[in-house]
N, C-alpha and C positions, 0 to 999 in steps of 0.2 A: 798501714791497714788501720791500727787503733784510731789515726785521725780521723778515718774515712767513717767508723762505726759510732763515732762519739756524732760526726756530723747528720749522719740519718736519724738518730735517736732524737737529736733535736728538732730536725726537720717533723717528724713523725710527733711530739709533743708539741710546737707549734701548729699545727694541723689540727689537732685534737683542742686545744684552746679555741683557736679562731673560729672551732665548728659551733663550742658551747658556748662562745661570746655572741657568734648570731642568732641561736635558739633564743639566748635570752634577751636581746635586744629586739628580735622578732617579737616576741609576748611582750615587752611591755611597750612597743608601739602597736599592739592589736588593740594592749588595755587603753592606751591613750585614746586612739580613734573611736573605741568603742564609748568610751567617759564622752568625748566629741558630739557624737551623734544621739545622745541620750539615754544611753543603755545598750543589754543585750535583746535578743529577739524573746528571751524570756520574759524581760521586764516588760518588755513591750506586749505580751501578752497577760501578762498579770494585770496591766492597766487598764487594758479591752475589758478584762473580766471585772474590775472596780468598777470601769462605766458602767458597762451592763446592769450590776449589784446597784449602784445609785439609782440608775433611770426605773427598775424595777420596783424597787422599795419608793419612789415617789408617786406612781403609779397606784400599789398598792394602799399608800397612806390616805391618798387622793380618794380614791375609792372608799376606804372607811369614814373619811370626813364626811363626803356629800351622798352616801346613802339613806342616811334617816331623812334627808330632804328630798327623795325623789318619792313619787308617788305613783300607784297603778291604778288606772280611769279603767273601770268594768261599765259597758253601757247595754240596759237592759230596756225590753217595752214588753207592754203587754200584747201578747198575737192569739189568735184562735189556733184553737185546737180542732182541727178540721172533722178527725175522725170521732171525737167526742159529741160533735154539732148533730152528727146524724142522730144520736140517741137523747141529747139532754139538751138540744139548743145550743146558744151560743155560750162556749166555754172559752176564757182566755187564763193564758198563764205568761208568770212573767220569764221572758226568754232571753240570756244573753245575745245581742247582735254584732257584739265587737267591743273593742278595748283601744286604749291608748296610754298614754304616760304623761307626766306631769312633774314642778317640781315646786315647794313650798316657798313662799316668799315673803309671808309675813307670819307672825307667831298667832295669830289668832286664825291661820286656816286659807288665806287666800292663796289660788296656785294656778300657776302658768302652764298654759296646754296649746294646743292649735285650733283654731276654730273649726277647722272639718272634722275633730274628733266630736268635737259638741254642740254641733249644728243640728242636732234632732230635737226641734220642741217637745214632741210626743215621748221623747226617751227620757229613761231615769239614769242617773249617775251615781255611782259608788266611786268612793275614793279609797285605798287600799295603801298603808302606809307599810315601811319597811321591816316594822315588828307586828305586821299584818292585823293591825287593827284597821276595822272598816268604819265608813262612815260617810253618809249622804252627803251629796254636795249639787248646789245648784249655780247656774252658770247667772253669773252676775255682768259680764260685759265682754262685747265680742266686736274686732277688727276685722270685716272680711277683706281687707286690702292688705294688711300685711300678715293674714292666718294666724294672730294671735286671740286667745281668749282667755278670760279667767273664770275660777270656779272657787264658790268661797263652800269650805268645809262646814258641815252643821251638825250637831250632837244630836241625841234621838229627841231633845225637847224642841229642837229647831232653834236652840242658839249656837252659837260660837264656840268654836273650842278655845284654847288658850294654851300658850306654853311648848308650841310646837317647834322643831328644830329647821330654821331656812338655810337658803344657799345664800352665798355669798357672790357680789357679780363682779365682775371683770371686765376688760376694754379690749375694743379692736383696734384701739389706734395703732398699739404696738405689735401686731399681730402679724408673722411672718409667715409665708409660704414655706412649707417643710417643718413648722413647728408642729411638734406631739400635742394630741388632743386624745380625750375621751368621750365617750359617748354611752350611756345609760339609758335603760327604757324596758318596758313591757314589751319585749321581741314576741312578735305573732299573738299578742294579746293573750300570752300563755306562760311565758317564761319573765317573771317580774323581774326586775333589777338585774338584765343582762347587762354587760359590761364590755366595750368592746375599743380598744384602741386604735390610732391610728394618725394621720398626720393632716394639716391643711394644705389641701392640693390645688386652691385657687381662691381668689377672695373677689368679693364685686361681681358674680355671675347673677345673669338674668334666665328664669326658666317659665314656660307657660304651667297653669294650673289652672285645674277647674274645680270650681267650688259651688254648690246649690244648683250645679245644670249648667252654669256660666265661666267660660274661658276667661283668665286674667292671666296677667304676670307679675311674678315675683322676684324683686329686685336687690339689689346687692346683699345677695347670701353667699355664705360660706362655705365652700365646697371640700368635701373631706372623705378621705376612703376608709374611715371608721365602718365598720358593717353595721348597716341601719336594713331593718325590717318591717314589716307592717306592725303596727304596736308599739312600736318606737317614736311615731310621732308626738311630741311633743314633750318629750323628754328633753333635758339640756347635753350641749356641748361643752366639756369641762378644759381648763389647760392644768398643766400639772401643780400649779397653786391652788388646785381645786375650786377655780371662780369658774363660775357660768358666761360663757363667751358667745353662746348662742343656742336658738331652740330648735331640735331637729323636726324639719319638717318634709321631706319628699328624698325620693330614691330615684335616681334614673331607671327606669324599665329597661331591661333586655342588656344592659350593662354591671359589670363586678367593680367595688368599691368607688362608684359614684352616686353620695350623700349629700344634701343640702341642710343650711341650720340658716336659721333668721338671725340676725346679729343682735346681741344682747341690746344694743343702744334702741332699737326699735321699742323691746320690753319696758325699757326704763322710762320710754316715752309716754307710752301708754299707762305705764304706774302713775306717771306724773298729772297728767291728763286727767 
């Protein structure tokens, strides 16, 4: 009887040791597999959060860098006041009729915008800087074929200003579909320096466009889903390095998230010529 009791105790001890060893071995194998797969789900979550934080930081810094060079353009015109005419004859008032956006490309105040923003010879154009400083501006060059125009900021005594912040130009040669971009502009001609972000949806688009009553085509455009509205026209499309890669020019009516920008190469060609 004594021999049987010893064997039973030994069997029980052996089972306990085997069970404990299996648990330890399983834990070590799980740890090994976890290391091989690149970490636990907790580490993956931390990696995702870190990536989002880095991207947000890039956008925030890009906006800070580019904003001083972005301008709002206010369009005004002397329009008759019909009620006053009944009693006082011809009475005119300088009235806001629209607005757009632009960006400064030279320290003495040369501004890039769209042709369709400044194509009224009888209108007056006021440029408002990011710090709310206002200047008169005159149209110095228009390219109806590419919808690009140049304004020159003037001081009160009709001389050019100096020392203004300018944008940096990028390149579209390495532009990729899916790349993150930022649009900045005077949305609806009343919300200056509105920032939206999105991606490059397509490259090399062609769209019909109407200018001064005639229909034409704009070619080689960048398509983006960064939100644009009336008033964004002429503002820059920017990459995360803070470089201008396009000029926002049109949105697809009746659609959501379909906007177009003229490639920066067209701007550079115009400035060179």
